[in-house]
N, C-alpha and C positions, 0 to 999 in steps of 0.2 A: 200552211200552218200560221203564217203571220196574219192572214185575213181572219182566221178563226180566233186568234188572240184579240183582235180589235172588236170582233163580234161579241166575244166574252166580256168585253168592257161594259157593254150594255147591261149584261146580267149582274155585274158588280154593282152598278148604280141602282138597279132594280132591287137588289138584295138590301142595300143600305137604306133605301127609301121605304121598303116594305117592313123590315124587321129591325132596323137600327144596328145591324151587325152583319157579319158574313162577308162583307166586302173584301177585307184583307184575307179571309180564308180562300177566296177565289183569286185575288190579285197575285199573291205570291206564286201559286201553282201555274197561273196563266203566263206570267213573265218567265218562269223557269222552263215549263214544258212546251209552250206554244211560241214564245218569242225568244227562247234560248238565251235568257239573261242569267248570269251566275246567281245562285241563291243568295249570296251576301248582298249583291247589288240589288237583287229583286226585293229584299226586305226594305232597302232604302227607297226604291221606287214606290213600293206599296204605301209607305208613310205619306208620300205626297198625294197619291191618288185617293187614298182613304181620307186624308185630311181635307182635301178639296171637296169631295162628295159629302162628307160629314158636315162641313161648313154650310153648304147649300141646304142640306136637310135640317140642320139645327135652326137656321133662320126661319124656315117654314114652321117648324115646331114651336118656335117662340111666338109667332103670331097666332098660333092655335092654342096657346097656353098649355103646352104639353112638355114643359121643362121644369124640373124641380131644381132650383138653383142652389139650395142647401146641399143637395146630393152632389151637384157639380163641384161645389167648393170642397167638401170634405173628401170626396173621391178623387177629384182632379188634381189638387195641389200636390199630394204625395205621389201621385202618378207621374207628374212632371219631374219630380226629384229622381225617381227610379229610372225614368227614360234617359235622363242626362247621364247618370252614373253608369248605366249599362252600355249605352252607345259610345260614351267617351272612354271608359276604362275596361269594362268587362269583355265586350265583344272583341276588341283588338287582341286580347290576351289568349283567346281560344286558338290553339294551333291549327294550321291548315290540314294536317294529317293527325287523326286521333289514334286509330287502331285498325287492325285487319282481322276479320272473322271469316276463315275459309277464303272464298273468292270475293267476299264483300269488303271493299276498302271504305272504311268510314272516315270521311273527311269532314271539314267544317260544314259544308253544304248539306251533306246527308244527315249529319247530326241535327242541324237546325230544322230540317223538314220532318224528321221523325219526331223530334220533340214537339213540333207544331201539331202533328197528327195526334199524339197522345193527349195533349191538352184539349184538343177539340173533342176527342172521344169522352173525356171526363166531363166536359161542359155539356155535351149533348145528352149524356145519360141523366144528368141532374135535371135537365129541362123536360125530358120525355117522361120521367118517373114522377115528377112533381104533380101534386094535386092543386086544386084551386084554393088559394088562400085569400082572406079578406084584405082589400087594399088598405094601405096605411101611408097616405101621402105625407111628405115631410120627413125629417130625421129626428126621431126620439133620442133623448140624451144618451140612453144606454146603447144605441146603435152607432153613435158617432165614432167611437174608437174602432168598431168593426169596419166602418167605411174607410177609415184611414189605413188600416192594415190591408184591406182589399185593394185600395188605390195603389199602395206600394207594390203589391204582387202583380197586379195587372200592368202597371207601368214597367216593371221588369220584363214582362212578356212582350210588351209593345216595343221596348228597346231592343230586345234580343231577336225577335222574330219579324219585326217590321209590321206587326199586326196592330191595328187600331185598338184591339181588345174587345170589340163588340161581342164576340162569341164567349167572352168571360164576363164582361160588364153586365150584359143582359141577365144571365143566371144570378149574378150577385145581387142586382137590384130587385129582381122579381122574387127570388127565393129567400134572401136574407133580409133585405130592407122592405120587402113586401110592397113594392110599388106596383100600381096597375101597369099592365104590359105597355100600353101606348105612351104613358109618361116615362117609363123606363127606356123606351125607344128614343124619345126626344132628348132625355138626359144623356143617354149613351152617345148619341150623335154629337152633342156639345162637348162631352169629355174627349171623344175620339178626335174631333177637329183640333182641340187645343194640344193634346198630347202628341198627335201625329205630326203636326206642323213643327212643334218644338223639337221632336226627335229628328226630323228631316233637316231643319236648318241649323241645328246645333252641331251637326257633324257633316255638313254639306261639303266642306273643304277636303274631306277624306276620300271622296269618290269622284270619278269622271262620269258626268251625267249626259246621256243622249237626250237633250231637251226636246228635240222635234218628236221623238218617239214618245217620251213621257207626257208632253203636253197634248198630243193627239189622243193618246189613250185616256188621259184624264178628261178631256172635253167630251169624249163619247160616253164615258162613265157618268159624267154629270147629267147628260141628257137622260140616261137611264133612271136616275134617282127621281125625276119627276114622274116617271111611269110608276115606280114603286110606291111613292107617297100617295098617288091617286088610288091605287089598289088598296092601300092600308086603311083608307077611310071606310071601306066597305066590308072589311074582314074583322070578326070579333077578336079581341085581344087574346083570349085563351087559345083560339085556333092558331093565331100567329106564334104563340109560345111553343106549342107542340110541333108545328111545322118547322119552326126554326131549329128545334132539337133534332128532328130527323134529317134536315138539310146538313147540319154540321156533322152528324154521324156519318152520312154517306161520303162527304168529302174527306173526312178524317180517315176512313177506311181505305179510300182510294189512294191517298198519299202514303199511308203506311205500307200497303201492298206494293205500290209502285217503287218505293225506296228500298224495301227490304228484300223483295223477291225478283224485281226486274231491273235493278240497278246494275249497270255494267261499267 
């Protein structure tokens, strides 16, 4: 199982390089189900892995002029605020045991994974059902307040679930801000790198980190991101958007079924 976990690290990097998101969607389940890391600690590991991979991908996107820095500013700054508040104050307040339904004991770990899955299903549906909209690079004045609100919400998810937020950032930038898919990917990677590293290091003292495991996993994932970015150059943006939606839907359903029907 441990070997499978490290092999999955390659897929995480490929996902981030290809579609600018999905890395954290894979990272948390891999750490929990294959490497047997507690869900709460897995969210912390995920922040570091996704932040590292996103940083590599964002540098490449910068040189290809695929980053909208206005979007990064208006989306990223409120996201950082939400990440800090949730990681420092909200997450520690959630009790370890929440409630029991029949034979299902819902603790903090189960709650986080189920919430994770539900958000993934909502994001996937919006991506799959959306049609093609004309691109609108930049941030029109009337959309700036919307980006601020989106940043706050995605930052809260990043802090709570250890997800870089790509599975929510991409739908927001494509469907609401109407960015071209590949610019949304580059901007998403930049936002995720900033928010993930901020979330990880701002609460690092609260956790005991297995650095050898975390750094090895991260290094393998970073190698995968080069594969993903190479493929992204050859695939149309609209196809990436639809494929991303189906990918998120499949993983979300798996987590939901796994936690609610096979949890013991």
